[in-house]
N, CA, C and O atoms as a MOPAC input file, in Angstrom:
PM7 MOZYME 1SCF
protein

 N    -59.31700 1   230.15300 1   -54.45500 1
 C    -58.38200 1   230.01700 1   -55.33500 1
 C    -58.43700 1   228.75700 1   -56.42400 1
 O    -57.61900 1   228.71400 1   -57.34400 1
 N    -59.42200 1   227.77100 1   -56.26000 1
 C    -59.80000 1   226.95800 1   -57.13200 1
 C    -60.56800 1   227.68900 1   -58.32300 1
 O    -60.11200 1   227.51000 1   -59.45200 1
 N    -61.57100 1   228.40900 1   -58.18900 1
 C    -62.32300 1   229.31100 1   -58.97100 1
 C    -61.26100 1   229.97400 1   -59.84900 1
 O    -61.33000 1   229.81700 1   -61.06800 1
 N    -60.33200 1   230.66600 1   -59.33400 1
 C    -59.36500 1   231.53000 1   -59.94700 1
 C    -58.51400 1   230.67300 1   -61.20700 1
 O    -58.19500 1   231.13400 1   -62.30300 1
 N    -58.28900 1   229.43300 1   -60.74000 1
 C    -57.57800 1   228.43200 1   -61.54200 1
 C    -58.42300 1   227.88600 1   -62.47100 1
 O    -57.97500 1   227.59200 1   -63.57900 1
 N    -59.67800 1   227.68500 1   -62.17100 1
 C    -60.86700 1   227.25700 1   -63.32100 1
 C    -60.87700 1   228.42100 1   -64.49100 1
 O    -60.83000 1   228.16100 1   -65.69400 1
 N    -60.93200 1   229.51200 1   -64.03300 1
 C    -61.11900 1   230.77600 1   -64.77400 1
 C    -59.91100 1   230.98200 1   -65.88600 1
 O    -60.06200 1   231.42100 1   -67.02600 1
 N    -58.80100 1   230.59800 1   -65.33300 1
 C    -57.53800 1   230.73100 1   -66.21600 1
 C    -57.65900 1   229.44300 1   -67.24000 1
 O    -57.33500 1   229.60200 1   -68.41700 1
 N    -58.06500 1   228.34100 1   -66.83600 1
 C    -58.10100 1   227.22300 1   -67.61900 1
 C    -59.19100 1   227.61400 1   -68.92200 1
 O    -58.96300 1   227.38900 1   -70.11100 1
 N    -60.33300 1   228.21000 1   -68.39700 1
 C    -61.36700 1   228.70700 1   -69.32000 1
 C    -60.63600 1   229.42800 1   -70.27800 1
 O    -60.61400 1   229.13700 1   -71.47400 1
 N    -60.01400 1   230.40800 1   -69.73900 1
 C    -59.49200 1   231.54600 1   -70.75700 1
 C    -58.52100 1   231.03500 1   -71.75700 1
 O    -58.46300 1   231.51800 1   -72.88800 1
 N    -57.77800 1   230.09000 1   -71.36700 1
 C    -56.78800 1   229.39900 1   -72.16400 1
 C    -57.45900 1   228.78400 1   -73.26500 1
 O    -57.11500 1   229.00600 1   -74.42600 1
 N    -58.56600 1   227.88700 1   -72.90400 1
 C    -59.17400 1   227.08100 1   -73.70600 1
 C    -59.91000 1   227.95700 1   -74.75600 1
 O    -60.03100 1   227.54400 1   -75.91000 1
 N    -60.41900 1   229.20000 1   -74.36200 1
 C    -61.06000 1   229.90100 1   -75.29200 1
 C    -59.94100 1   230.37700 1   -76.13700 1
 O    -60.04200 1   230.23300 1   -77.35500 1
 N    -58.92800 1   230.90600 1   -75.65000 1
 C    -57.78100 1   231.50800 1   -76.55300 1
 C    -57.49400 1   230.48600 1   -77.51600 1
 O    -57.36200 1   230.78900 1   -78.70200 1
 N    -57.36600 1   229.08700 1   -77.04600 1
 C    -56.71700 1   228.20300 1   -77.99100 1
 C    -57.90700 1   227.91900 1   -79.35200 1
 O    -57.64400 1   227.33400 1   -80.40200 1
 N    -59.00400 1   228.41500 1   -79.02900 1
 C    -59.92000 1   228.18900 1   -80.13400 1
 C    -59.69100 1   229.26200 1   -81.28600 1
 O    -60.11300 1   229.17100 1   -82.43900 1
 N    -58.93800 1   230.29600 1   -80.74500 1
 C    -58.64800 1   231.33400 1   -81.84800 1
 C    -57.12800 1   231.34100 1   -82.29100 1
 O    -56.76900 1   232.02500 1   -83.25000 1
 N    -56.31300 1   230.62000 1   -81.61900 1
 C    -54.77400 1   230.42800 1   -81.85700 1
 C    -54.33100 1   229.05000 1   -81.64600 1
 O    -54.22100 1   228.55800 1   -80.52200 1
 N    -54.07800 1   228.42900 1   -82.73800 1
 C    -53.62100 1   226.91400 1   -82.32000 1
 C    -52.40500 1   226.99400 1   -81.57100 1
 O    -52.06100 1   225.90300 1   -81.11700 1
 N    -51.68600 1   227.91000 1   -81.31500 1
 C    -50.36000 1   227.87700 1   -80.82400 1
 C    -50.53600 1   227.88500 1   -79.37900 1
 O    -49.54800 1   227.61400 1   -78.69700 1
 N    -51.58000 1   228.13900 1   -78.83800 1
 C    -52.06000 1   228.19800 1   -77.20400 1
 C    -52.38100 1   226.77300 1   -76.89300 1
 O    -53.35100 1   226.18100 1   -77.36600 1
 N    -51.52700 1   226.26800 1   -76.08900 1
 C    -51.97300 1   224.92800 1   -75.92300 1
 C    -52.60700 1   224.62100 1   -74.70000 1
 O    -52.35800 1   225.28000 1   -73.69100 1
 N    -53.58400 1   223.46800 1   -74.69900 1
 C    -54.28300 1   222.90700 1   -73.65000 1
 C    -53.53600 1   222.47400 1   -72.31500 1
 O    -52.37100 1   222.10800 1   -72.46800 1
 N    -53.96500 1   222.46900 1   -71.24600 1
 C    -53.07700 1   221.67900 1   -70.26200 1
 C    -52.78900 1   220.30100 1   -70.88900 1
 O    -53.53200 1   219.80600 1   -71.73600 1
 N    -51.74400 1   219.74700 1   -70.45700 1
 C    -51.07800 1   218.39000 1   -71.05600 1
 C    -52.02500 1   217.20200 1   -70.59700 1
 O    -52.31600 1   216.31500 1   -71.40000 1
 N    -52.46900 1   217.19600 1   -69.38000 1
 C    -53.22700 1   216.12800 1   -68.84000 1
 C    -53.96300 1   216.33600 1   -67.72800 1
 O    -53.87500 1   217.39700 1   -67.10900 1
 N    -54.74600 1   215.37700 1   -67.36400 1
 C    -55.45700 1   215.42900 1   -66.12400 1
 C    -56.73500 1   216.10200 1   -66.08000 1
 O    -57.28100 1   216.28700 1   -67.16700 1
 N    -57.30200 1   216.49200 1   -65.06100 1
 C    -58.66200 1   217.10000 1   -64.93400 1
 C    -58.83700 1   218.33600 1   -65.55900 1
 O    -59.87300 1   218.68200 1   -66.12600 1
 N    -57.60900 1   219.13800 1   -65.42900 1
 C    -57.69400 1   220.49400 1   -65.95100 1
 C    -57.93900 1   220.42200 1   -67.59200 1
 O    -58.70900 1   221.18600 1   -68.17300 1
 N    -57.11800 1   219.32100 1   -68.28800 1
 C    -57.27500 1   219.22500 1   -69.76300 1
 C    -58.69500 1   218.93900 1   -70.04100 1
 O    -59.29700 1   219.59700 1   -70.89000 1
 N    -59.32300 1   217.89300 1   -69.30400 1
 C    -60.60300 1   217.59500 1   -69.78000 1
 C    -61.60200 1   218.80300 1   -69.54200 1
 O    -62.43400 1   219.09500 1   -70.40100 1
 N    -61.48600 1   219.53300 1   -68.28100 1
 C    -62.31800 1   220.58700 1   -68.22100 1
 C    -62.25700 1   221.61400 1   -69.43000 1
 O    -63.24700 1   222.13700 1   -69.94300 1
 N    -61.05100 1   221.80100 1   -69.77100 1
 C    -60.77300 1   222.72700 1   -70.95700 1
 C    -61.39400 1   222.32000 1   -72.24300 1
 O    -62.00900 1   223.06100 1   -73.00900 1
 N    -61.16900 1   221.11300 1   -72.37800 1
 C    -61.89700 1   220.39000 1   -73.78500 1
 C    -63.47300 1   220.34500 1   -73.78700 1
 O    -64.19700 1   220.60500 1   -74.74800 1
 N    -63.82900 1   219.99300 1   -72.61600 1
 C    -65.32900 1   220.11100 1   -72.34900 1
 C    -65.77200 1   221.51700 1   -72.59200 1
 O    -66.76200 1   221.76000 1   -73.28200 1
 N    -65.15500 1   222.30100 1   -72.11500 1
 C    -65.73900 1   223.83000 1   -72.12200 1
 C    -65.47900 1   224.26400 1   -73.76100 1
 O    -66.34100 1   224.87200 1   -74.39700 1
 N    -64.45800 1   223.95200 1   -74.21700 1
 C    -64.21000 1   224.21800 1   -75.75900 1
 C    -65.23200 1   223.81200 1   -76.64300 1
 O    -65.81400 1   224.60100 1   -77.38800 1
 N    -65.52000 1   222.31900 1   -76.56800 1
 C    -66.62200 1   221.79600 1   -77.21400 1
 C    -67.81100 1   222.51600 1   -76.98900 1
 O    -68.41600 1   222.84200 1   -78.01000 1
 N    -68.31000 1   222.85400 1   -75.88000 1
 C    -69.54100 1   223.48000 1   -75.41200 1
 C    -69.63100 1   224.80500 1   -76.07800 1
 O    -70.69300 1   225.15000 1   -76.59500 1
 N    -68.41300 1   225.69000 1   -76.09800 1
 C    -68.49100 1   226.91200 1   -76.79500 1
 C    -68.56900 1   226.86400 1   -78.27500 1
 O    -69.09700 1   227.79200 1   -78.88900 1
 N    -68.03000 1   225.74700 1   -78.93000 1
 C    -67.91600 1   225.71200 1   -80.25100 1
 C    -69.39300 1   225.43600 1   -80.68900 1
 O    -69.72800 1   225.86700 1   -81.79200 1
 N    -70.31600 1   224.75400 1   -79.92300 1
 C    -71.51200 1   224.34100 1   -80.07300 1
 C    -72.32900 1   225.72700 1   -80.18500 1
 O    -73.03200 1   226.03500 1   -81.14700 1
 N    -72.10900 1   226.52000 1   -79.01800 1
 C    -72.84000 1   227.78000 1   -78.83000 1
 C    -72.60100 1   228.68300 1   -80.19200 1
 O    -73.51300 1   229.31700 1   -80.72300 1
 N    -71.34700 1   228.65300 1   -80.64400 1
 C    -71.06300 1   229.29700 1   -81.81000 1
 C    -71.28900 1   228.76200 1   -83.15900 1
 O    -70.85700 1   229.27100 1   -84.19300 1
 N    -72.10900 1   227.53000 1   -83.05600 1
 C    -72.55400 1   226.84500 1   -84.23300 1
 C    -71.61800 1   226.17100 1   -85.07600 1
 O    -71.97600 1   225.80600 1   -86.19600 1
 N    -70.34900 1   225.94500 1   -84.62000 1
 C    -69.20000 1   225.44300 1   -85.19900 1
 C    -69.29500 1   223.63100 1   -84.80800 1
 O    -68.42600 1   223.03900 1   -84.16800 1
 N    -70.22700 1   223.15800 1   -85.22200 1
 C    -70.52800 1   221.92700 1   -84.92800 1
 C    -69.55900 1   220.88300 1   -85.09000 1
 O    -69.40800 1   220.03700 1   -84.20900 1
 N    -68.85900 1   220.87700 1   -86.20000 1
 C    -67.82300 1   220.04200 1   -86.66100 1
 C    -66.66800 1   220.14100 1   -85.67100 1
 O    -66.06800 1   219.11500 1   -85.34900 1
 N    -66.31900 1   221.36600 1   -85.16100 1
 C    -65.30000 1   221.46800 1   -84.33500 1
 C    -65.70200 1   220.99100 1   -82.82500 1
 O    -64.86500 1   220.56100 1   -82.03100 1
 N    -66.98400 1   221.11300 1   -82.55700 1
 C    -67.40300 1   220.61300 1   -81.27500 1
 C    -67.21800 1   219.07100 1   -81.39900 1
 O    -66.70400 1   218.36700 1   -80.53000 1
 N    -67.69400 1   218.64800 1   -82.57100 1
 C    -67.58100 1   217.05900 1   -82.71100 1
 C    -66.16700 1   216.74600 1   -82.37300 1
 O    -66.04600 1   215.82800 1   -81.56300 1
 N    -65.20700 1   217.22600 1   -82.74900 1
 C    -63.71200 1   217.04900 1   -82.74200 1
 C    -63.34800 1   217.02600 1   -81.04500 1
 O    -62.61700 1   216.18700 1   -80.51800 1
 N    -63.87800 1   217.88900 1   -80.49800 1
 C    -63.63400 1   218.27400 1   -79.10100 1
 C    -64.15800 1   217.07200 1   -78.39600 1
 O    -63.45400 1   216.46500 1   -77.58900 1
 N    -65.42900 1   216.69800 1   -78.69400 1
 C    -66.05100 1   215.64100 1   -77.86500 1
 C    -65.49200 1   214.14100 1   -78.12100 1
 O    -65.47800 1   213.23500 1   -77.28800 1
 N    -65.04500 1   214.08300 1   -79.43300 1
 C    -64.27400 1   212.95400 1   -79.82300 1
 C    -62.81900 1   212.83000 1   -78.89700 1
 O    -62.37100 1   211.80400 1   -78.38700 1
 N    -62.33100 1   213.99400 1   -78.86000 1
 C    -61.07400 1   214.06200 1   -78.16400 1
 C    -61.16500 1   213.55100 1   -76.70900 1
 O    -60.38800 1   212.74000 1   -76.20600 1
 N    -62.43200 1   214.25300 1   -75.97800 1
 C    -62.63400 1   213.63300 1   -74.81400 1
 C    -62.62900 1   212.13200 1   -74.62800 1
 O    -62.07700 1   211.55000 1   -73.69500 1
 N    -63.28500 1   211.58400 1   -75.58900 1
 C    -63.41800 1   209.99100 1   -75.62500 1
 C    -62.04800 1   209.26200 1   -75.55500 1
 O    -61.72300 1   208.32900 1   -74.82200 1
 N    -61.21900 1   210.01100 1   -76.63400 1
 C    -59.86900 1   209.54400 1   -76.85100 1
 C    -59.04000 1   209.53900 1   -75.56200 1
 O    -58.18600 1   208.69200 1   -75.29900 1
 N    -59.41300 1   210.66700 1   -74.71800 1
 C    -58.81800 1   210.90900 1   -73.32400 1
 C    -59.33700 1   209.85800 1   -72.32300 1
 O    -58.84800 1   209.83000 1   -71.19400 1
 N    -60.22600 1   209.06200 1   -72.65500 1
 C    -60.87600 1   208.28300 1   -71.76400 1
 C    -61.99800 1   208.75600 1   -70.85400 1
 O    -62.41900 1   208.16500 1   -69.86000 1
 N    -62.39800 1   209.86800 1   -71.33100 1
 C    -63.42400 1   210.69000 1   -70.37400 1
 C    -65.01100 1   210.14800 1   -71.06800 1
 O    -65.76300 1   210.84400 1   -71.75000 1
 N    -65.20300 1   208.82800 1   -70.68700 1
 C    -66.54000 1   208.40300 1   -71.08700 1
 C    -67.80600 1   208.49700 1   -70.12100 1
 O    -68.23300 1   207.61600 1   -69.37500 1
 N    -68.28500 1   209.74900 1   -70.31700 1
 C    -69.41100 1   209.87200 1   -69.32100 1
 C    -70.77700 1   210.35400 1   -70.17100 1
 O    -70.78000 1   210.74900 1   -71.33600 1
 N    -71.75700 1   210.23900 1   -69.42000 1
 C    -72.95500 1   210.53900 1   -70.15200 1
 C    -73.01300 1   211.93900 1   -71.03300 1
 O    -73.59700 1   212.05900 1   -72.11000 1
 N    -72.38200 1   212.82400 1   -70.43700 1
 C    -72.63200 1   214.00000 1   -71.24100 1
 C    -71.51100 1   213.99900 1   -72.30500 1
 O    -71.66400 1   214.72300 1   -73.28900 1
 N    -70.57700 1   213.36800 1   -72.20600 1
 C    -69.65000 1   213.28400 1   -73.37600 1
 C    -70.48800 1   212.62200 1   -74.54900 1
 O    -70.59400 1   213.23000 1   -75.61400 1
 N    -71.07600 1   211.40300 1   -74.37000 1
 C    -71.71400 1   210.67400 1   -75.49100 1
 C    -72.77800 1   211.42500 1   -75.79500 1
 O    -73.06200 1   211.46400 1   -76.99200 1
 N    -73.60100 1   212.17300 1   -74.88400 1
 C    -74.88800 1   212.86000 1   -75.35700 1
 C    -74.43400 1   213.95500 1   -76.30300 1
 O    -75.04600 1   214.14200 1   -77.35400 1
 N    -73.38800 1   214.67700 1   -75.96600 1
 C    -72.93200 1   215.90000 1   -76.75900 1
 C    -72.30300 1   215.39500 1   -77.93200 1
 O    -72.33600 1   216.14800 1   -78.90500 1
 N    -71.71500 1   214.25000 1   -78.07100 1
 C    -71.29300 1   213.75700 1   -79.40400 1
 C    -72.33000 1   213.55000 1   -80.22900 1
 O    -72.36600 1   214.08800 1   -81.33600 1
 N    -73.49600 1   212.57700 1   -79.69100 1
 C    -74.58800 1   212.25200 1   -80.31200 1
 C    -75.30500 1   213.66900 1   -81.16000 1
 O    -75.71900 1   213.74000 1   -82.31700 1
 N    -75.25900 1   214.63600 1   -80.16000 1
 C    -75.96800 1   215.89700 1   -80.41500 1
 C    -75.31300 1   216.59400 1   -81.72900 1
 O    -75.99300 1   217.19500 1   -82.56100 1
 N    -74.00600 1   216.44700 1   -81.80200 1
 C    -73.15900 1   217.20000 1   -82.84000 1
 C    -73.50200 1   216.28100 1   -84.24600 1
 O    -73.67100 1   216.78100 1   -85.35800 1
 N    -73.55700 1   214.98800 1   -83.96800 1
 C    -73.77700 1   214.15900 1   -85.27100 1
 C    -75.18300 1   214.39700 1   -85.67000 1
 O    -75.46700 1   214.58000 1   -86.85400 1
 N    -76.11100 1   214.40300 1   -84.69200 1
 C    -77.58400 1   214.87500 1   -85.22600 1
 C    -77.71000 1   216.16400 1   -85.86900 1
 O    -78.49300 1   216.31000 1   -86.80700 1
 N    -77.01500 1   217.08100 1   -85.44300 1
 C    -77.02900 1   218.53700 1   -85.97900 1
 C    -76.29100 1   218.49100 1   -87.35400 1
 O    -76.39100 1   219.49100 1   -88.06600 1
 N    -75.61400 1   217.50500 1   -87.76300 1
 C    -74.83800 1   217.59400 1   -88.99400 1
 C    -75.61900 1   216.48700 1   -89.78200 1
 O    -75.09500 1   216.00600 1   -90.78600 1
 N    -76.81600 1   216.07900 1   -89.37400 1
 C    -77.53600 1   215.01800 1   -90.24400 1
 C    -76.92400 1   213.64000 1   -90.32700 1
 O    -77.05600 1   212.86400 1   -91.27300 1
 N    -76.26700 1   213.44000 1   -89.26400 1
 C    -75.68900 1   211.95500 1   -89.30000 1
 C    -76.16300 1   211.23700 1   -88.18300 1
 O    -75.42400 1   210.77000 1   -87.31600 1
 N    -77.61600 1   211.13200 1   -88.20200 1
 C    -78.33500 1   210.58900 1   -87.14000 1
 C    -78.01200 1   208.91600 1   -87.02000 1
 O    -77.85300 1   208.46000 1   -85.88700 1
 N    -77.92700 1   208.11700 1   -88.05500 1
 C    -77.50000 1   206.76000 1   -87.69800 1
 C    -76.20700 1   206.74700 1   -87.19700 1
 O    -75.93400 1   205.71900 1   -86.57700 1
 N    -75.26100 1   207.64400 1   -87.28500 1
 C    -73.86500 1   207.54300 1   -86.65900 1
 C    -74.10300 1   207.93000 1   -85.20500 1
 O    -73.32300 1   207.58400 1   -84.31800 1
 N    -75.12700 1   208.60700 1   -84.99200 1
 C    -75.39200 1   209.16300 1   -83.52600 1
 C    -76.01100 1   208.13200 1   -82.44600 1
 O    -75.96400 1   208.23100 1   -81.22000 1
 N    -76.60700 1   207.11100 1   -83.23300 1
 C    -77.28700 1   206.00000 1   -82.43700 1
 C    -76.27100 1   205.46400 1   -81.33600 1
 O    -76.44900 1   205.61700 1   -80.12800 1
 N    -75.16300 1   204.80600 1   -81.91700 1
 C    -74.49600 1   203.98200 1   -80.76800 1
 C    -73.91200 1   204.99100 1   -79.76900 1
 O    -73.55500 1   204.53700 1   -78.68200 1
 N    -73.78800 1   206.15400 1   -79.97500 1
 C    -73.35000 1   207.11700 1   -78.86900 1
 C    -74.45800 1   207.50800 1   -77.90600 1
 O    -74.27100 1   207.74800 1   -76.71300 1
 N    -75.59100 1   207.54900 1   -78.51200 1
 C    -76.75600 1   207.72600 1   -77.70900 1
 C    -77.24800 1   206.61200 1   -76.84000 1
 O    -77.91700 1   206.71600 1   -75.81300 1
 N    -76.77400 1   205.45000 1   -77.46300 1
 C    -76.98700 1   204.08000 1   -76.59500 1
 C    -76.20600 1   204.18400 1   -75.35000 1
 O    -76.66100 1   204.15800 1   -74.20600 1
 N    -74.92100 1   204.30900 1   -75.72300 1
 C    -73.86400 1   204.33700 1   -74.61700 1
 C    -73.98600 1   205.60500 1   -73.50500 1
 O    -73.36200 1   205.66000 1   -72.44600 1
 N    -74.80800 1   206.46900 1   -73.93600 1
 C    -74.81700 1   207.59300 1   -72.92000 1
 C    -75.70500 1   206.99000 1   -71.83600 1
 O    -75.47100 1   207.25100 1   -70.65600 1
 N    -76.61800 1   206.27000 1   -72.15600 1
 C    -77.72200 1   205.72000 1   -70.90700 1
 C    -77.01000 1   204.68100 1   -70.03600 1
 O    -77.43600 1   204.36300 1   -68.92600 1
 N    -75.74900 1   204.09500 1   -70.67000 1
 C    -75.15000 1   202.94400 1   -69.76700 1
 C    -74.12000 1   203.44500 1   -68.95700 1
 O    -73.33500 1   202.62700 1   -68.47800 1
 N    -73.94300 1   204.92100 1   -68.65900 1
 C    -72.93500 1   204.98200 1   -67.86600 1
 C    -73.40600 1   205.52500 1   -66.47300 1
 O    -74.45900 1   206.14900 1   -66.34100 1
 N    -72.61500 1   205.26200 1   -65.52400 1
 C    -73.00500 1   205.42600 1   -64.00400 1
 C    -73.59300 1   206.96600 1   -63.83800 1
 O    -73.36900 1   207.85200 1   -64.66200 1
 N    -74.37200 1   207.13800 1   -62.65100 1
 C    -74.92500 1   208.37700 1   -62.48400 1
 C    -74.79100 1   208.58300 1   -60.92700 1
 O    -75.72700 1   208.28900 1   -60.18300 1
 N    -73.54800 1   209.12000 1   -60.43100 1
 C    -73.14000 1   209.11500 1   -59.06800 1
 C    -73.79800 1   210.50300 1   -58.55200 1
 O    -74.48400 1   210.52500 1   -57.53000 1
 N    -73.57800 1   211.49700 1   -59.21900 1
 C    -74.12700 1   212.78200 1   -58.59100 1
 C    -75.28700 1   213.37400 1   -59.26900 1
 O    -75.60200 1   212.93100 1   -60.37400 1
 N    -75.97600 1   214.35200 1   -58.71500 1
 C    -77.16400 1   215.22800 1   -59.20500 1
 C    -77.05100 1   215.35300 1   -60.75100 1
 O    -77.82000 1   214.92100 1   -61.61000 1
 N    -75.82200 1   216.09900 1   -60.89400 1
 C    -75.49600 1   216.47500 1   -62.17500 1
 C    -75.50600 1   215.39600 1   -63.21000 1
 O    -76.08800 1   215.59300 1   -64.27700 1
 N    -74.83300 1   214.14900 1   -62.93100 1
 C    -74.70800 1   212.93100 1   -63.65400 1
 C    -76.28300 1   212.42500 1   -63.87500 1
 O    -76.60400 1   211.99400 1   -64.98200 1
 N    -77.26500 1   212.49100 1   -62.78000 1
 C    -78.49700 1   212.18600 1   -63.21400 1
 C    -79.27000 1   213.22600 1   -64.04000 1
 O    -80.22800 1   212.85700 1   -64.72000 1
 N    -78.94400 1   214.32700 1   -64.01000 1
 C    -79.46200 1   215.36900 1   -65.07900 1
 C    -79.10700 1   214.95800 1   -66.44900 1
 O    -79.94900 1   214.90800 1   -67.34600 1
 N    -77.99400 1   214.69400 1   -66.59800 1
 C    -77.25100 1   214.18700 1   -67.89500 1
 C    -77.99400 1   212.99900 1   -68.34500 1
 O    -78.38900 1   212.90900 1   -69.50700 1
 N    -78.19000 1   212.11500 1   -67.49100 1
 C    -78.94500 1   210.78500 1   -67.81100 1
 C    -80.13200 1   210.83000 1   -68.29500 1
 O    -80.51200 1   210.19300 1   -69.27800 1
 N    -80.90000 1   211.71500 1   -67.52100 1
 C    -82.45300 1   212.07100 1   -67.97700 1
 C    -82.38000 1   212.49100 1   -69.37700 1
 O    -83.15200 1   211.92100 1   -70.14800 1
 N    -81.59800 1   213.38100 1   -69.84400 1
 C    -81.35300 1   214.05800 1   -70.96700 1
 C    -80.98000 1   212.90600 1   -72.03400 1
 O    -81.58700 1   212.87600 1   -73.10500 1
 N    -80.04900 1   212.02700 1   -71.75900 1
 C    -79.62600 1   211.15600 1   -72.52300 1
 C    -80.70700 1   210.15500 1   -72.91100 1
 O    -80.68500 1   209.60200 1   -74.01100 1
 N    -81.68400 1   209.91900 1   -71.97500 1
 C    -82.67000 1   208.91600 1   -72.46000 1
 C    -83.63600 1   209.75400 1   -73.46200 1
 O    -84.13800 1   209.18700 1   -74.43200 1
 N    -83.86100 1   211.03500 1   -73.20700 1
 C    -84.62800 1   211.79500 1   -74.14400 1
 C    -84.00100 1   211.95800 1   -75.61600 1
 O    -84.63600 1   212.03800 1   -76.66700 1
 N    -82.62100 1   211.98700 1   -75.44800 1
 C    -81.84200 1   212.07300 1   -76.88300 1
 C    -82.00700 1   210.74400 1   -77.59000 1
 O    -82.33200 1   210.68100 1   -78.77600 1
 N    -81.77500 1   209.67700 1   -76.82900 1
 C    -81.98400 1   208.34800 1   -77.48100 1
 C    -83.39100 1   208.00500 1   -78.02000 1
 O    -83.53200 1   207.45100 1   -79.11000 1
 N    -84.24000 1   208.28700 1   -77.37000 1
 C    -85.62800 1   208.40600 1   -77.84100 1
 C    -85.91000 1   209.08500 1   -79.11700 1
 O    -86.55900 1   208.50500 1   -79.98700 1
 N    -85.41400 1   210.40500 1   -79.29600 1
 C    -85.34000 1   211.12200 1   -80.30300 1
 C    -84.63400 1   210.66600 1   -81.50200 1
 O    -85.08300 1   210.85700 1   -82.63200 1
 N    -83.51800 1   210.05700 1   -81.25900 1
 C    -82.84700 1   209.46500 1   -82.31000 1
 C    -83.28400 1   208.26700 1   -82.84000 1
 O    -82.98900 1   207.95200 1   -83.99300 1
 N    -84.08100 1   207.43100 1   -81.98700 1
 C    -85.15900 1   206.41200 1   -82.64800 1
 C    -86.05900 1   206.90700 1   -83.43900 1
 O    -86.35500 1   206.34400 1   -84.49300 1
 N    -86.60700 1   208.01100 1   -83.04500 1
 C    -87.77900 1   208.52900 1   -83.87000 1
 C    -87.28500 1   209.03500 1   -85.05700 1
 O    -87.96300 1   208.82900 1   -86.06400 1
 N    -86.24900 1   209.65300 1   -85.16000 1
 C    -85.55400 1   210.20200 1   -86.43700 1
 C    -85.29100 1   209.03500 1   -87.39000 1
 O    -85.34900 1   209.13200 1   -88.61600 1
 N    -85.05200 1   208.13300 1   -86.83800 1
 C    -84.60500 1   206.89400 1   -87.46600 1
 C    -85.84900 1   206.01500 1   -87.92300 1
 O    -85.74900 1   204.92600 1   -88.48700 1
 N    -86.97400 1   206.62200 1   -87.61100 1
 C    -88.25900 1   205.88700 1   -87.79800 1
 C    -88.59700 1   204.46600 1   -87.21000 1
 O    -89.38000 1   203.68500 1   -87.75000 1
 N    -87.89000 1   204.21300 1   -85.99700 1
 C    -87.91000 1   203.20800 1   -85.32000 1
 C    -88.92400 1   203.42300 1   -83.89500 1
 O    -88.54100 1   203.37000 1   -82.72600 1
 N    -90.07000 1   203.63300 1   -84.30400 1
 C    -91.16900 1   203.88100 1   -83.19300 1
 C    -91.09800 1   203.06000 1   -81.96600 1
 O    -91.09700 1   203.57000 1   -80.84500 1
 N    -91.04000 1   201.84700 1   -82.16900 1
 C    -91.11600 1   200.68500 1   -81.02700 1
 C    -89.98300 1   200.95500 1   -80.22500 1
 O    -90.10700 1   200.92400 1   -79.00000 1
 N    -88.83700 1   201.23100 1   -80.77900 1
 C    -87.70200 1   201.46100 1   -79.84800 1
 C    -87.64500 1   202.76600 1   -79.16800 1
 O    -87.06600 1   202.94100 1   -78.09600 1
 N    -88.27900 1   203.68900 1   -79.84400 1
 C    -88.26700 1   205.03600 1   -79.31600 1
 C    -89.23500 1   204.92700 1   -78.04800 1
 O    -88.86600 1   205.45700 1   -77.00100 1
 N    -90.38100 1   204.30200 1   -78.10100 1
 C    -91.46000 1   204.05400 1   -77.08300 1
 C    -90.82200 1   203.38500 1   -75.96800 1
 O    -90.99300 1   203.81400 1   -74.82700 1
 N    -90.09200 1   202.35700 1   -76.20400 1
 C    -89.43700 1   201.42600 1   -75.25500 1
 C    -88.53000 1   202.31800 1   -74.37400 1
 O    -88.62000 1   202.27000 1   -73.14700 1
 N    -87.62500 1   203.16200 1   -75.03000 1
 C    -86.59500 1   204.04500 1   -74.23900 1
 C    -87.52100 1   205.18100 1   -73.33500 1
 O    -87.37500 1   205.45800 1   -72.14500 1
 N    -88.37100 1   205.65700 1   -74.15900 1
 C    -89.05800 1   206.87000 1   -73.45900 1
 C    -90.00900 1   206.24900 1   -72.26500 1
 O    -90.31300 1   206.93800 1   -71.29100 1
 N    -90.39400 1   205.06800 1   -72.40100 1
 C    -91.23700 1   204.50900 1   -71.35100 1
 C    -90.28900 1   204.07900 1   -70.03100 1
 O    -90.72600 1   204.14500 1   -68.88200 1
 N    -89.08500 1   203.67900 1   -70.32100 1
 C    -88.18400 1   203.51900 1   -69.57500 1
 C    -87.81800 1   204.65600 1   -68.85000 1
 O    -87.61500 1   204.58100 1   -67.63800 1
 N    -87.70700 1   205.77600 1   -69.51500 1
 C    -87.29300 1   207.24800 1   -68.84900 1
 C    -88.40000 1   207.53000 1   -68.03200 1
 O    -88.07700 1   207.93800 1   -66.91700 1
 N    -89.51400 1   207.44600 1   -68.22600 1
 C    -90.70800 1   207.65100 1   -67.40000 1
 C    -90.70200 1   206.80400 1   -66.01900 1
 O    -91.04100 1   207.27600 1   -64.93400 1
 N    -90.30800 1   205.61200 1   -66.21400 1
 C    -90.33500 1   204.81100 1   -65.19000 1
 C    -89.18400 1   205.32800 1   -64.11500 1
 O    -89.45200 1   205.53500 1   -62.93100 1
 N    -88.06100 1   205.48100 1   -64.60300 1
 C    -86.89800 1   206.24200 1   -63.89600 1
 C    -87.06700 1   207.62900 1   -63.26500 1
 O    -86.57700 1   208.06500 1   -62.22400 1
 N    -87.98500 1   208.28600 1   -64.26400 1
 C    -88.14000 1   209.81900 1   -63.79100 1
 C    -89.69000 1   210.09600 1   -64.02600 1
 O    -90.16700 1   210.75400 1   -64.95100 1
 N    -90.34400 1   209.49000 1   -63.04800 1
 C    -91.80000 1   209.80700 1   -63.25100 1
 C    -92.24700 1   211.24700 1   -63.07800 1
 O    -93.38000 1   211.53700 1   -63.46200 1
 N    -91.46400 1   212.18700 1   -62.53300 1
 C    -91.83400 1   213.49100 1   -62.39100 1
 C    -91.72400 1   214.36600 1   -63.75500 1
 O    -92.14300 1   215.52000 1   -63.83900 1
 N    -91.11300 1   213.66800 1   -64.78600 1
 C    -90.95900 1   214.12800 1   -66.11900 1
 C    -92.31700 1   214.08600 1   -67.06500 1
 O    -92.53600 1   214.72300 1   -68.09500 1
 N    -93.13800 1   213.15100 1   -66.39700 1
 C    -94.49800 1   213.06500 1   -67.06800 1
 C    -95.14000 1   214.29800 1   -67.43200 1
 O    -96.24400 1   214.28100 1   -67.97800 1

């Protein structure tokens, strides 16, 4: 039953991308789920500015997770706004990682932060972040 409900939410989220009159769920986890998936879909379609709006909306909704910060930083990087991405990339590694999925996002967050530092030509900061990532995730070496 839960899977069926999730599919309905995803279909509604996709429909809302084509038609602004289709509303997202008003609040709660269903709304967050819909916004996350809409943002990811916009990224897949190459509509990075729309994806950015979705990920900012997640933050406005109080959904401050590693994946939200990493995704927002990524949209900014894709738009050439690397220095604007830095604070979000930094915030991404400060979020708690309770689940296996959270830890996977956190691994990605360290890599993203290192890349942002490299793009900003701050090699010492990049090395420090990436060394920390290897310390936390030695299997990634």
